[in-house]
PQR file with spaces between the fields and no chain letter, atoms N, CA, C, O and H, PARSE charges and radii, in Angstrom:
ATOM       1  N    MET     1     104.541   91.490   98.615 -0.4000 1.5000
ATOM       2  CA   MET     1     105.565   92.504   98.470 -0.0000 2.0000
ATOM       3  C    MET     1     106.447   92.105   97.288  0.5500 1.7000
ATOM       4  O    MET     1     106.820   90.940   97.149 -0.5500 1.4000
ATOM       5  N    LEU     2     106.771   93.055   96.456 -0.4000 1.5000
ATOM       6  CA   LEU     2     107.603   92.818   95.279 -0.0000 2.0000
ATOM       7  C    LEU     2     108.941   93.515   95.455  0.5500 1.7000
ATOM       8  O    LEU     2     109.002   94.642   95.946 -0.5500 1.4000
ATOM       9  H    LEU     2     106.468   94.002   96.569  0.4000 1.0000
ATOM      10  N    ASP     3     110.010   92.843   95.055 -0.4000 1.5000
ATOM      11  CA   ASP     3     111.334   93.453   95.134 -0.0000 2.0000
ATOM      12  C    ASP     3     111.450   94.610   94.150  0.5500 1.7000
ATOM      13  O    ASP     3     110.958   94.525   93.025 -0.5500 1.4000
ATOM      14  H    ASP     3     109.961   91.927   94.657  0.4000 1.0000
ATOM      15  N    PHE     4     112.086   95.667   94.563 -0.4000 1.5000
ATOM      16  CA   PHE     4     112.231   96.884   93.768 -0.0000 2.0000
ATOM      17  C    PHE     4     112.896   96.659   92.408  0.5500 1.7000
ATOM      18  O    PHE     4     112.425   97.220   91.418 -0.5500 1.4000
ATOM      19  H    PHE     4     112.486   95.736   95.477  0.4000 1.0000
ATOM      20  N    PRO     5     113.977   95.858   92.312 -0.5600 1.5000
ATOM      21  CA   PRO     5     114.669   95.748   91.025  0.2800 2.0000
ATOM      22  C    PRO     5     113.902   94.971   89.946  0.5500 1.7000
ATOM      23  O    PRO     5     114.346   94.947   88.798 -0.5500 1.4000
ATOM      24  N    LEU     6     112.806   94.358   90.262 -0.4000 1.5000
ATOM      25  CA   LEU     6     112.072   93.558   89.288 -0.0000 2.0000
ATOM      26  C    LEU     6     111.213   94.461   88.411  0.5500 1.7000
ATOM      27  O    LEU     6     110.139   94.897   88.827 -0.5500 1.4000
ATOM      28  H    LEU     6     112.445   94.378   91.194  0.4000 1.0000
ATOM      29  N    ILE     7     111.678   94.735   87.219 -0.4000 1.5000
ATOM      30  CA   ILE     7     111.008   95.644   86.295 -0.0000 2.0000
ATOM      31  C    ILE     7     109.858   94.927   85.596  0.5500 1.7000
ATOM      32  O    ILE     7     110.021   93.806   85.112 -0.5500 1.4000
ATOM      33  H    ILE     7     112.550   94.380   86.881  0.4000 1.0000
ATOM      34  N    GLY     8     108.699   95.575   85.544 -0.4000 1.5000
ATOM      35  CA   GLY     8     107.565   95.041   84.805 -0.0000 2.0000
ATOM      36  C    GLY     8     106.717   94.021   85.532  0.5500 1.7000
ATOM      37  O    GLY     8     105.691   93.590   85.006 -0.5500 1.4000
ATOM      38  H    GLY     8     108.568   96.485   85.937  0.4000 1.0000
ATOM      39  N    ILE     9     107.113   93.628   86.714 -0.4000 1.5000
ATOM      40  CA   ILE     9     106.364   92.613   87.456 -0.0000 2.0000
ATOM      41  C    ILE     9     104.981   93.129   87.837  0.5500 1.7000
ATOM      42  O    ILE     9     103.989   92.419   87.675 -0.5500 1.4000
ATOM      43  H    ILE     9     107.946   93.978   87.142  0.4000 1.0000
ATOM      44  N    LEU    10     104.910   94.336   88.332 -0.4000 1.5000
ATOM      45  CA   LEU    10     103.622   94.908   88.729 -0.0000 2.0000
ATOM      46  C    LEU    10     102.671   94.978   87.536  0.5500 1.7000
ATOM      47  O    LEU    10     101.489   94.662   87.668 -0.5500 1.4000
ATOM      48  H    LEU    10     105.716   94.913   88.464  0.4000 1.0000
ATOM      49  N    ALA    11     103.169   95.382   86.392 -0.4000 1.5000
ATOM      50  CA   ALA    11     102.330   95.457   85.190 -0.0000 2.0000
ATOM      51  C    ALA    11     101.820   94.078   84.800  0.5500 1.7000
ATOM      52  O    ALA    11     100.660   93.932   84.411 -0.5500 1.4000
ATOM      53  H    ALA    11     104.129   95.638   86.285  0.4000 1.0000
ATOM      54  N    GLY    12     102.669   93.072   84.898 -0.4000 1.5000
ATOM      55  CA   GLY    12     102.270   91.709   84.563 -0.0000 2.0000
ATOM      56  C    GLY    12     101.208   91.177   85.499  0.5500 1.7000
ATOM      57  O    GLY    12     100.255   90.533   85.060 -0.5500 1.4000
ATOM      58  H    GLY    12     103.610   93.191   85.214  0.4000 1.0000
ATOM      59  N    ILE    13     101.363   91.441   86.784 -0.4000 1.5000
ATOM      60  CA   ILE    13     100.372   91.003   87.772 -0.0000 2.0000
ATOM      61  C    ILE    13      99.051   91.716   87.522  0.5500 1.7000
ATOM      62  O    ILE    13      97.991   91.089   87.514 -0.5500 1.4000
ATOM      63  H    ILE    13     102.137   91.964   87.140  0.4000 1.0000
ATOM      64  N    ALA    14      99.117   93.019   87.321 -0.4000 1.5000
ATOM      65  CA   ALA    14      97.901   93.800   87.079 -0.0000 2.0000
ATOM      66  C    ALA    14      97.170   93.306   85.833  0.5500 1.7000
ATOM      67  O    ALA    14      95.948   93.165   85.845 -0.5500 1.4000
ATOM      68  H    ALA    14      99.978   93.529   87.327  0.4000 1.0000
ATOM      69  N    GLU    15      97.907   93.047   84.772 -0.4000 1.5000
ATOM      70  CA   GLU    15      97.302   92.583   83.524 -0.0000 2.0000
ATOM      71  C    GLU    15      96.674   91.206   83.693  0.5500 1.7000
ATOM      72  O    GLU    15      95.559   90.966   83.229 -0.5500 1.4000
ATOM      73  H    GLU    15      98.900   93.162   84.762  0.4000 1.0000
ATOM      74  N    THR    16      97.383   90.309   84.352 -0.4000 1.5000
ATOM      75  CA   THR    16      96.869   88.952   84.569 -0.0000 2.0000
ATOM      76  C    THR    16      95.577   88.980   85.368  0.5500 1.7000
ATOM      77  O    THR    16      94.612   88.301   85.016 -0.5500 1.4000
ATOM      78  H    THR    16      98.289   90.504   84.729  0.4000 1.0000
ATOM      79  N    LEU    17      95.554   89.751   86.429 -0.4000 1.5000
ATOM      80  CA   LEU    17      94.346   89.814   87.253 -0.0000 2.0000
ATOM      81  C    LEU    17      93.213   90.536   86.536  0.5500 1.7000
ATOM      82  O    LEU    17      92.058   90.126   86.646 -0.5500 1.4000
ATOM      83  H    LEU    17      96.338   90.302   86.715  0.4000 1.0000
ATOM      84  N    ALA    18      93.521   91.598   85.806 -0.4000 1.5000
ATOM      85  CA   ALA    18      92.489   92.338   85.062 -0.0000 2.0000
ATOM      86  C    ALA    18      91.831   91.446   84.012  0.5500 1.7000
ATOM      87  O    ALA    18      90.618   91.511   83.817 -0.5500 1.4000
ATOM      88  H    ALA    18      94.459   91.931   85.716  0.4000 1.0000
ATOM      89  N    GLU    19      92.618   90.622   83.339 -0.4000 1.5000
ATOM      90  CA   GLU    19      92.069   89.695   82.343 -0.0000 2.0000
ATOM      91  C    GLU    19      91.085   88.714   82.958  0.5500 1.7000
ATOM      92  O    GLU    19      90.243   88.143   82.264 -0.5500 1.4000
ATOM      93  H    GLU    19      93.604   90.569   83.498  0.4000 1.0000
ATOM      94  N    ASN    20      91.200   88.523   84.270 -0.4000 1.5000
ATOM      95  CA   ASN    20      90.326   87.595   84.986 -0.0000 2.0000
ATOM      96  C    ASN    20      89.285   88.317   85.842  0.5500 1.7000
ATOM      97  O    ASN    20      88.651   87.712   86.706 -0.5500 1.4000
ATOM      98  H    ASN    20      91.884   88.986   84.834  0.4000 1.0000
ATOM      99  N    GLY    21      89.117   89.616   85.591 -0.4000 1.5000
ATOM     100  CA   GLY    21      88.081   90.380   86.263 -0.0000 2.0000
ATOM     101  C    GLY    21      88.351   90.729   87.711  0.5500 1.7000
ATOM     102  O    GLY    21      87.420   91.007   88.466 -0.5500 1.4000
ATOM     103  H    GLY    21      89.632   90.108   84.889  0.4000 1.0000
ATOM     104  N    ILE    22      89.619   90.719   88.110 -0.4000 1.5000
ATOM     105  CA   ILE    22      89.970   91.066   89.494 -0.0000 2.0000
ATOM     106  C    ILE    22      90.663   92.420   89.486  0.5500 1.7000
ATOM     107  O    ILE    22      91.707   92.597   88.857 -0.5500 1.4000
ATOM     108  H    ILE    22      90.376   90.493   87.496  0.4000 1.0000
ATOM     109  N    SER    23      90.068   93.370   90.193 -0.4000 1.5000
ATOM     110  CA   SER    23      90.674   94.697   90.277 -0.0000 2.0000
ATOM     111  C    SER    23      91.685   94.725   91.416  0.5500 1.7000
ATOM     112  O    SER    23      91.578   93.967   92.380 -0.5500 1.4000
ATOM     113  H    SER    23      89.220   93.226   90.704  0.4000 1.0000
ATOM     114  N    ILE    24      92.660   95.607   91.289 -0.4000 1.5000
ATOM     115  CA   ILE    24      93.700   95.731   92.309 -0.0000 2.0000
ATOM     116  C    ILE    24      93.831   97.181   92.746  0.5500 1.7000
ATOM     117  O    ILE    24      93.357   98.100   92.078 -0.5500 1.4000
ATOM     118  H    ILE    24      92.747   96.223   90.506  0.4000 1.0000
ATOM     119  N    PHE    25      94.481   97.357   93.876 -0.4000 1.5000
ATOM     120  CA   PHE    25      94.921   98.662   94.344 -0.0000 2.0000
ATOM     121  C    PHE    25      96.416   98.501   94.578  0.5500 1.7000
ATOM     122  O    PHE    25      96.828   97.760   95.470 -0.5500 1.4000
ATOM     123  H    PHE    25      94.866   96.610   94.418  0.4000 1.0000
ATOM     124  N    ALA    26      97.225   99.185   93.788 -0.4000 1.5000
ATOM     125  CA   ALA    26      98.679   99.056   93.888 -0.0000 2.0000
ATOM     126  C    ALA    26      99.270  100.234   94.640  0.5500 1.7000
ATOM     127  O    ALA    26      98.890  101.385   94.426 -0.5500 1.4000
ATOM     128  H    ALA    26      96.890   99.786   93.062  0.4000 1.0000
ATOM     129  N    ILE    27     100.197   99.927   95.517 -0.4000 1.5000
ATOM     130  CA   ILE    27     100.916  100.948   96.273 -0.0000 2.0000
ATOM     131  C    ILE    27     102.402  100.757   95.986  0.5500 1.7000
ATOM     132  O    ILE    27     102.958   99.689   96.238 -0.5500 1.4000
ATOM     133  H    ILE    27     100.506   98.992   95.691  0.4000 1.0000
ATOM     134  N    SER    28     103.026  101.780   95.470 -0.4000 1.5000
ATOM     135  CA   SER    28     104.457  101.723   95.186 -0.0000 2.0000
ATOM     136  C    SER    28     105.185  102.645   96.153  0.5500 1.7000
ATOM     137  O    SER    28     104.809  103.804   96.330 -0.5500 1.4000
ATOM     138  H    SER    28     102.574  102.648   95.265  0.4000 1.0000
ATOM     139  N    THR    29     106.217  102.122   96.768 -0.4000 1.5000
ATOM     140  CA   THR    29     107.031  102.908   97.683 -0.0000 2.0000
ATOM     141  C    THR    29     108.452  102.977   97.132  0.5500 1.7000
ATOM     142  O    THR    29     108.728  102.489   96.035 -0.5500 1.4000
ATOM     143  H    THR    29     106.523  101.180   96.624  0.4000 1.0000
ATOM     144  N    TYR    30     109.319  103.567   97.878 -0.4000 1.5000
ATOM     145  CA   TYR    30     110.706  103.720   97.439 -0.0000 2.0000
ATOM     146  C    TYR    30     111.353  102.378   97.110  0.5500 1.7000
ATOM     147  O    TYR    30     112.090  102.271   96.130 -0.5500 1.4000
ATOM     148  H    TYR    30     109.095  103.963   98.769  0.4000 1.0000
ATOM     149  N    ASN    31     111.084  101.353   97.920 -0.4000 1.5000
ATOM     150  CA   ASN    31     111.807  100.090   97.725 -0.0000 2.0000
ATOM     151  C    ASN    31     110.942   98.868   97.457  0.5500 1.7000
ATOM     152  O    ASN    31     111.470   97.758   97.386 -0.5500 1.4000
ATOM     153  H    ASN    31     110.485  101.440   98.716  0.4000 1.0000
ATOM     154  N    THR    32     109.638   99.030   97.307 -0.4000 1.5000
ATOM     155  CA   THR    32     108.803   97.867   97.010 -0.0000 2.0000
ATOM     156  C    THR    32     107.432   98.286   96.492  0.5500 1.7000
ATOM     157  O    THR    32     107.066   99.461   96.542 -0.5500 1.4000
ATOM     158  H    THR    32     109.209   99.932   97.364  0.4000 1.0000
ATOM     159  N    ASP    33     106.695   97.324   96.003 -0.4000 1.5000
ATOM     160  CA   ASP    33     105.317   97.532   95.562 -0.0000 2.0000
ATOM     161  C    ASP    33     104.415   96.565   96.321  0.5500 1.7000
ATOM     162  O    ASP    33     104.822   95.456   96.665 -0.5500 1.4000
ATOM     163  H    ASP    33     106.992   96.370   95.962  0.4000 1.0000
ATOM     164  N    TYR    34     103.200   96.998   96.573 -0.4000 1.5000
ATOM     165  CA   TYR    34     102.198   96.156   97.219 -0.0000 2.0000
ATOM     166  C    TYR    34     100.994   96.071   96.297  0.5500 1.7000
ATOM     167  O    TYR    34     100.602   97.065   95.685 -0.5500 1.4000
ATOM     168  H    TYR    34     102.869   97.900   96.293  0.4000 1.0000
ATOM     169  N    VAL    35     100.406   94.881   96.198 -0.4000 1.5000
ATOM     170  CA   VAL    35      99.208   94.682   95.401 -0.0000 2.0000
ATOM     171  C    VAL    35      98.106   94.240   96.347  0.5500 1.7000
ATOM     172  O    VAL    35      98.206   93.197   96.992 -0.5500 1.4000
ATOM     173  H    VAL    35     100.725   94.074   96.696  0.4000 1.0000
ATOM     174  N    LEU    36      97.054   95.046   96.423 -0.4000 1.5000
ATOM     175  CA   LEU    36      95.934   94.718   97.296 -0.0000 2.0000
ATOM     176  C    LEU    36      94.729   94.320   96.444  0.5500 1.7000
ATOM     177  O    LEU    36      94.447   94.933   95.415 -0.5500 1.4000
ATOM     178  H    LEU    36      96.973   95.894   95.899  0.4000 1.0000
ATOM     179  N    VAL    37      94.031   93.285   96.892 -0.4000 1.5000
ATOM     180  CA   VAL    37      92.794   92.860   96.237 -0.0000 2.0000
ATOM     181  C    VAL    37      91.720   92.755   97.313  0.5500 1.7000
ATOM     182  O    VAL    37      92.018   92.645   98.502 -0.5500 1.4000
ATOM     183  H    VAL    37      94.260   92.787   97.728  0.4000 1.0000
ATOM     184  N    LYS    38      90.469   92.790   96.873 -0.4000 1.5000
ATOM     185  CA   LYS    38      89.374   92.653   97.827 -0.0000 2.0000
ATOM     186  C    LYS    38      89.437   91.276   98.483  0.5500 1.7000
ATOM     187  O    LYS    38      89.860   90.294   97.874 -0.5500 1.4000
ATOM     188  H    LYS    38      90.227   92.879   95.907  0.4000 1.0000
ATOM     189  N    LYS    39      89.011   91.236   99.726 -0.4000 1.5000
ATOM     190  CA   LYS    39      89.055   90.004  100.506 -0.0000 2.0000
ATOM     191  C    LYS    39      88.379   88.849   99.781  0.5500 1.7000
ATOM     192  O    LYS    39      88.893   87.730   99.781 -0.5500 1.4000
ATOM     193  H    LYS    39      88.668   92.034  100.221  0.4000 1.0000
ATOM     194  N    GLU    40      87.230   89.113   99.162 -0.4000 1.5000
ATOM     195  CA   GLU    40      86.483   88.049   98.489 -0.0000 2.0000
ATOM     196  C    GLU    40      87.176   87.555   97.211  0.5500 1.7000
ATOM     197  O    GLU    40      86.810   86.509   96.674 -0.5500 1.4000
ATOM     198  H    GLU    40      86.813   90.021   99.162  0.4000 1.0000
ATOM     199  N    SER    41      88.172   88.302   96.724 -0.4000 1.5000
ATOM     200  CA   SER    41      88.909   87.899   95.523 -0.0000 2.0000
ATOM     201  C    SER    41      90.286   87.336   95.833  0.5500 1.7000
ATOM     202  O    SER    41      90.996   86.898   94.928 -0.5500 1.4000
ATOM     203  H    SER    41      88.469   89.151   97.160  0.4000 1.0000
ATOM     204  N    TYR    42      90.665   87.342   97.085 -0.4000 1.5000
ATOM     205  CA   TYR    42      92.030   87.010   97.493 -0.0000 2.0000
ATOM     206  C    TYR    42      92.481   85.623   97.019  0.5500 1.7000
ATOM     207  O    TYR    42      93.484   85.506   96.315 -0.5500 1.4000
ATOM     208  H    TYR    42      90.088   87.697   97.821  0.4000 1.0000
ATOM     209  N    GLN    43      91.753   84.584   97.398 -0.4000 1.5000
ATOM     210  CA   GLN    43      92.185   83.226   97.051 -0.0000 2.0000
ATOM     211  C    GLN    43      92.158   83.005   95.546  0.5500 1.7000
ATOM     212  O    GLN    43      93.049   82.360   94.994 -0.5500 1.4000
ATOM     213  H    GLN    43      90.938   84.679   97.970  0.4000 1.0000
ATOM     214  N    ARG    44      91.150   83.533   94.889 -0.4000 1.5000
ATOM     215  CA   ARG    44      91.059   83.407   93.429 -0.0000 2.0000
ATOM     216  C    ARG    44      92.249   84.096   92.767  0.5500 1.7000
ATOM     217  O    ARG    44      92.822   83.568   91.814 -0.5500 1.4000
ATOM     218  H    ARG    44      90.427   84.058   95.338  0.4000 1.0000
ATOM     219  N    ALA    45      92.623   85.279   93.272 -0.4000 1.5000
ATOM     220  CA   ALA    45      93.769   86.010   92.732 -0.0000 2.0000
ATOM     221  C    ALA    45      95.054   85.205   92.904  0.5500 1.7000
ATOM     222  O    ALA    45      95.866   85.126   91.982 -0.5500 1.4000
ATOM     223  H    ALA    45      92.158   85.708   94.046  0.4000 1.0000
ATOM     224  N    LEU    46      95.241   84.611   94.077 -0.4000 1.5000
ATOM     225  CA   LEU    46      96.430   83.787   94.304 -0.0000 2.0000
ATOM     226  C    LEU    46      96.469   82.605   93.348  0.5500 1.7000
ATOM     227  O    LEU    46      97.514   82.296   92.775 -0.5500 1.4000
ATOM     228  H    LEU    46      94.582   84.676   94.826  0.4000 1.0000
ATOM     229  N    ASP    47      95.330   81.946   93.177 -0.4000 1.5000
ATOM     230  CA   ASP    47      95.253   80.791   92.278 -0.0000 2.0000
ATOM     231  C    ASP    47      95.576   81.190   90.838  0.5500 1.7000
ATOM     232  O    ASP    47      96.320   80.494   90.147 -0.5500 1.4000
ATOM     233  H    ASP    47      94.481   82.197   93.643  0.4000 1.0000
ATOM     234  N    ILE    48      95.018   82.301   90.395 -0.4000 1.5000
ATOM     235  CA   ILE    48      95.246   82.788   89.027 -0.0000 2.0000
ATOM     236  C    ILE    48      96.720   83.124   88.820  0.5500 1.7000
ATOM     237  O    ILE    48      97.308   82.749   87.805 -0.5500 1.4000
ATOM     238  H    ILE    48      94.413   82.867   90.956  0.4000 1.0000
ATOM     239  N    LEU    49      97.310   83.820   89.766 -0.4000 1.5000
ATOM     240  CA   LEU    49      98.725   84.188   89.636 -0.0000 2.0000
ATOM     241  C    LEU    49      99.624   82.952   89.645  0.5500 1.7000
ATOM     242  O    LEU    49     100.595   82.883   88.891 -0.5500 1.4000
ATOM     243  H    LEU    49      96.832   84.125   90.590  0.4000 1.0000
ATOM     244  N    GLU    50      99.305   81.987   90.488 -0.4000 1.5000
ATOM     245  CA   GLU    50     100.093   80.762   90.540 -0.0000 2.0000
ATOM     246  C    GLU    50      99.993   80.002   89.211  0.5500 1.7000
ATOM     247  O    GLU    50     100.992   79.491   88.706 -0.5500 1.4000
ATOM     248  H    GLU    50      98.516   82.043   91.101  0.4000 1.0000
ATOM     249  N    GLN    51      98.788   79.933   88.656 -0.4000 1.5000
ATOM     250  CA   GLN    51      98.595   79.261   87.367 -0.0000 2.0000
ATOM     251  C    GLN    51      99.332   79.992   86.244  0.5500 1.7000
ATOM     252  O    GLN    51      99.732   79.381   85.254 -0.5500 1.4000
ATOM     253  H    GLN    51      97.976   80.349   89.066  0.4000 1.0000
ATOM     254  N    ALA    52      99.504   81.287   86.405 -0.4000 1.5000
ATOM     255  CA   ALA    52     100.211   82.094   85.398 -0.0000 2.0000
ATOM     256  C    ALA    52     101.728   81.992   85.556  0.5500 1.7000
ATOM     257  O    ALA    52     102.473   82.576   84.769 -0.5500 1.4000
ATOM     258  H    ALA    52      99.179   81.784   87.209  0.4000 1.0000
ATOM     259  N    GLY    53     102.187   81.254   86.567 -0.4000 1.5000
ATOM     260  CA   GLY    53     103.633   81.053   86.736 -0.0000 2.0000
ATOM     261  C    GLY    53     104.294   81.897   87.804  0.5500 1.7000
ATOM     262  O    GLY    53     105.511   81.825   87.975 -0.5500 1.4000
ATOM     263  H    GLY    53     101.582   80.780   87.206  0.4000 1.0000
ATOM     264  N    TYR    54     103.522   82.698   88.528 -0.4000 1.5000
ATOM     265  CA   TYR    54     104.090   83.489   89.616 -0.0000 2.0000
ATOM     266  C    TYR    54     104.280   82.601   90.838  0.5500 1.7000
ATOM     267  O    TYR    54     103.439   81.749   91.125 -0.5500 1.4000
ATOM     268  H    TYR    54     102.533   82.756   88.389  0.4000 1.0000
ATOM     269  N    LYS    55     105.367   82.793   91.549 -0.4000 1.5000
ATOM     270  CA   LYS    55     105.632   82.039   92.764 -0.0000 2.0000
ATOM     271  C    LYS    55     104.963   82.742   93.936  0.5500 1.7000
ATOM     272  O    LYS    55     105.246   83.909   94.207 -0.5500 1.4000
ATOM     273  H    LYS    55     106.051   83.485   91.316  0.4000 1.0000
ATOM     274  N    ILE    56     104.088   82.046   94.621 -0.4000 1.5000
ATOM     275  CA   ILE    56     103.367   82.606   95.760 -0.0000 2.0000
ATOM     276  C    ILE    56     104.081   82.178   97.043  0.5500 1.7000
ATOM     277  O    ILE    56     104.240   80.985   97.299 -0.5500 1.4000
ATOM     278  H    ILE    56     103.858   81.098   94.401  0.4000 1.0000
ATOM     279  N    VAL    57     104.501   83.134   97.833 -0.4000 1.5000
ATOM     280  CA   VAL    57     105.186   82.856   99.092 -0.0000 2.0000
ATOM     281  C    VAL    57     104.305   83.368  100.212  0.5500 1.7000
ATOM     282  O    VAL    57     103.958   84.549  100.256 -0.5500 1.4000
ATOM     283  H    VAL    57     104.371   84.103   97.626  0.4000 1.0000
ATOM     284  N    LYS    58     103.947   82.476  101.111 -0.4000 1.5000
ATOM     285  CA   LYS    58     103.060   82.870  102.220 -0.0000 2.0000
ATOM     286  C    LYS    58     103.826   82.947  103.515  0.5500 1.7000
ATOM     287  O    LYS    58     103.249   83.262  104.556 -0.5500 1.4000
ATOM     288  H    LYS    58     104.228   81.517  101.074  0.4000 1.0000
């Protein structure tokens, strides 16, 4: 889940994952965004985002 006031975060996540061949399904609501990835890509996506400097909170 992404906080609403964070501008450009969704685009950055999408670009980072796309560069690594991971497709996403993004859902944006009034107050947050959700990024969904296929189950088989989940751990790889987390690793890639963490290496790119994103903080992963479980």
